[in-house]
Rosetta silent file (secondary structure, phi, psi, omega in degrees, C-alpha in Angstrom):
SEQUENCE: MDWQRLLHGVADVAQGAAYGMVVGQWSQLDDNTAFNQIFQYVQSRSVAEVDAMDQTLLGMCVNTFDPTQRRRLTTFYATFKVAETLHFQQFRGFP
SCORE:     score description
SCORE:     0.000 S_00000001
   1 L     0.000  136.851  179.521  -44.539  -96.670   12.697 S_00000001
   2 L   -89.557   94.307 -175.671  -46.851  -96.826    9.685 S_00000001
   3 H   -65.259  -35.671 -179.367  -48.159  -93.254    9.548 S_00000001
   4 H   -64.528  -42.355  178.233  -50.421  -93.887    6.576 S_00000001
   5 H   -64.317  -41.356  178.162  -52.189  -96.702    8.399 S_00000001
   6 H   -62.500  -44.062  179.497  -52.528  -94.544   11.494 S_00000001
   7 H   -64.342  -38.177  176.250  -54.018  -91.682    9.473 S_00000001
   8 H   -63.349  -39.382  178.214  -56.532  -94.035    7.831 S_00000001
   9 H   -63.555  -42.201  178.343  -57.542  -95.230   11.302 S_00000001
  10 H   -64.944  -41.953  178.816  -58.037  -91.670   12.512 S_00000001
  11 H   -63.577  -39.955  178.462  -60.088  -90.853    9.403 S_00000001
  12 H   -63.110  -41.795  178.736  -62.269  -93.940    9.964 S_00000001
  13 H   -64.007  -44.376  179.725  -62.960  -92.914   13.567 S_00000001
  14 H   -63.234  -41.783  179.693  -63.856  -89.369   12.506 S_00000001
  15 H   -64.486  -43.848  177.942  -66.150  -90.657    9.768 S_00000001
  16 H   -61.061  -39.086  178.143  -67.882  -93.049   12.177 S_00000001
  17 H   -64.722  -38.962  178.915  -68.394  -90.206   14.638 S_00000001
  18 H   -64.220  -43.138  177.560  -69.973  -88.078   11.908 S_00000001
  19 H   -65.799  -38.620  176.662  -72.419  -90.849   11.002 S_00000001
  20 H   -61.807  -35.281  177.208  -73.148  -91.359   14.696 S_00000001
  21 H   -65.665  -38.966  178.000  -74.002  -87.659   14.990 S_00000001
  22 H   -62.505  -45.493  178.442  -76.539  -87.996   12.158 S_00000001
  23 H   -62.852  -38.500  176.397  -78.171  -90.937   13.940 S_00000001
  24 H   -60.386  -39.129  176.972  -78.144  -88.880   17.143 S_00000001
  25 H   -65.668  -41.118  177.346  -80.029  -86.120   15.338 S_00000001
  26 H   -61.281  -37.038 -178.176  -82.599  -88.647   14.111 S_00000001
  27 H   -65.164  -24.024 -179.900  -83.004  -89.842   17.700 S_00000001
  28 L   -80.698  -11.092 -175.504  -84.034  -86.353   18.789 S_00000001
  29 L   -95.174  160.502  171.112  -86.960  -86.323   16.318 S_00000001
  30 L   -69.654  163.744 -172.592  -90.397  -87.865   16.565 S_00000001
  31 H   -56.771  -49.956 -176.275  -90.748  -91.143   14.667 S_00000001
  32 H   -62.060  -42.546  178.622  -92.436  -89.815   11.514 S_00000001
  33 H   -65.603  -41.705  178.813  -89.972  -86.955   11.102 S_00000001
  34 H   -62.035  -44.216  179.941  -87.035  -89.301   11.743 S_00000001
  35 H   -62.105  -41.895  176.925  -88.330  -91.793    9.159 S_00000001
  36 H   -62.645  -40.668  178.087  -88.691  -88.995    6.593 S_00000001
  37 H   -63.513  -38.640  178.883  -85.155  -87.805    7.379 S_00000001
  38 H   -63.971  -45.315  178.116  -83.830  -91.340    6.893 S_00000001
  39 H   -61.685  -43.466  178.549  -85.511  -91.614    3.477 S_00000001
  40 H   -63.739  -38.742  179.115  -84.132  -88.199    2.472 S_00000001
  41 H   -59.353  -50.911 -178.123  -80.676  -89.205    3.676 S_00000001
  42 H   -61.787  -40.476 -178.018  -80.608  -92.351    1.526 S_00000001
  43 H   -66.960  -27.345 -171.359  -81.928  -90.475   -1.509 S_00000001
  44 H  -104.963    4.837 -175.992  -79.306  -87.735   -1.281 S_00000001
  45 L  -112.869  158.965  176.752  -76.126  -89.700   -0.545 S_00000001
  46 L   -72.393  166.175  178.095  -73.586  -91.578   -2.639 S_00000001
  47 H   -58.784  -42.804 -179.376  -73.389  -95.357   -2.592 S_00000001
  48 H   -63.028  -40.069  179.152  -70.256  -95.199   -0.415 S_00000001
  49 H   -68.787  -38.979  177.089  -71.981  -92.929    2.113 S_00000001
  50 H   -63.868  -43.119  178.757  -75.063  -95.175    2.212 S_00000001
  51 H   -62.055  -42.252 -179.710  -72.817  -98.207    2.749 S_00000001
  52 H   -66.615  -41.040  178.086  -70.918  -96.465    5.561 S_00000001
  53 H   -66.638  -38.288  177.339  -74.142  -95.385    7.276 S_00000001
  54 H   -55.788  -49.502 -179.215  -75.498  -98.924    6.897 S_00000001
  55 H   -64.637  -43.246 -178.879  -72.467 -100.290    8.729 S_00000001
  56 H   -65.843  -46.849 -177.907  -72.556  -97.573   11.400 S_00000001
  57 H   -64.780  -40.984  176.983  -76.284  -97.869   12.079 S_00000001
  58 H   -62.957  -42.867  177.973  -76.122 -101.664   12.295 S_00000001
  59 H   -61.337  -38.435  178.153  -73.185 -101.395   14.683 S_00000001
  60 H   -66.185  -38.782  177.517  -75.120  -98.977   16.865 S_00000001
  61 H   -61.477  -44.672 -175.995  -78.054 -101.408   16.981 S_00000001
  62 H   -70.176  -35.791 -172.405  -75.815 -104.274   18.032 S_00000001
  63 H   -97.725    6.200  177.368  -73.828 -102.310   20.610 S_00000001
  64 L   -97.643  126.602 -174.403  -76.683 -100.478   22.366 S_00000001
  65 L  -101.673  -16.830  175.986  -77.813 -102.224   25.527 S_00000001
  66 L   -70.654  121.367 -174.277  -80.672  -99.973   26.617 S_00000001
  67 H   -59.692  -38.417 -179.301  -83.796 -101.841   25.369 S_00000001
  68 H   -67.735  -46.033  178.512  -85.749  -98.700   24.477 S_00000001
  69 H   -65.226  -41.228 -178.997  -82.869  -97.143   22.529 S_00000001
  70 H   -62.766  -41.734  178.828  -82.047 -100.453   20.881 S_00000001
  71 H   -62.269  -42.690 -179.678  -85.652 -100.897   19.740 S_00000001
  72 H   -67.663  -43.459  177.795  -85.694  -97.387   18.255 S_00000001
  73 H   -62.283  -38.414  178.225  -82.333  -97.862   16.521 S_00000001
  74 H   -65.136  -38.607  175.438  -83.542 -101.172   15.111 S_00000001
  75 H   -64.664  -41.337  175.836  -86.619  -99.422   13.740 S_00000001
  76 H   -60.359  -43.187 -178.214  -84.337  -96.784   12.204 S_00000001
  77 H   -65.084  -42.324  177.619  -82.216  -99.527   10.666 S_00000001
  78 H   -62.431  -42.315  177.055  -85.250 -101.298    9.207 S_00000001
  79 H   -62.290  -42.124  178.454  -86.477  -97.978    7.792 S_00000001
  80 H   -59.496  -45.426 -178.797  -83.004  -97.336    6.375 S_00000001
  81 H   -66.359  -36.234  175.770  -82.964 -100.742    4.639 S_00000001
  82 H   -65.004  -46.452  178.807  -86.449 -100.128    3.153 S_00000001
  83 H   -60.457  -41.587  178.884  -85.356  -96.690    1.901 S_00000001
  84 H   -63.573  -44.134  179.979  -82.180  -98.224    0.468 S_00000001
  85 H   -62.807  -43.496  178.748  -84.143 -100.992   -1.267 S_00000001
  86 H   -66.478  -41.362 -178.558  -86.559  -98.506   -2.814 S_00000001
  87 H   -65.537  -44.711 -177.025  -83.760  -96.160   -3.879 S_00000001
  88 H   -93.694   -1.481  177.967  -81.592  -98.825   -5.518 S_00000001
  89 L    59.472   28.468  174.051  -84.589 -100.912   -6.644 S_00000001
  90 L  -168.286  152.093  174.923  -83.117 -104.032   -5.068 S_00000001
  91 L   -77.177  126.039 -174.049  -82.217 -105.337   -1.642 S_00000001
  92 L   -97.640    2.685  177.348  -78.476 -104.848   -1.275 S_00000001
  93 L    85.948 -166.026 -176.785  -77.925 -107.116    1.727 S_00000001
  94 L  -116.865  152.888 -179.856  -76.156 -106.411    4.991 S_00000001
  95 L   -66.031    0.000    0.000  -72.633 -105.136    5.658 S_00000001
C-alpha cells in the first residue's frame, strides 16, 4: 500500500471540506454580505488558496442539483471570478 498517496488523498479531502465550510458560511449570509466576504476572501488569501477555492466552488456549482442553491452558488462563483480578476488585474481562467 502506498501510504504517502493515501495521506495526500486524505489531506485533499480535508482541504476540500474546509473550503466547503467557507462556502457554507457564505450561504448563510444575505447576498451583499456574502459578496463582500467573497471579495475579502480573495484579497486575503494566497494564490494556491484562491486556486483551491476556485476549483471547490466550481465543483459545488456543477454538483448541486437544487435550482435555487445552484443559482446562488453560481452567483457566488461569478462574484469570486470578478474579485479574482480585480485582485490579480487579469482574468486567470477556469480550473
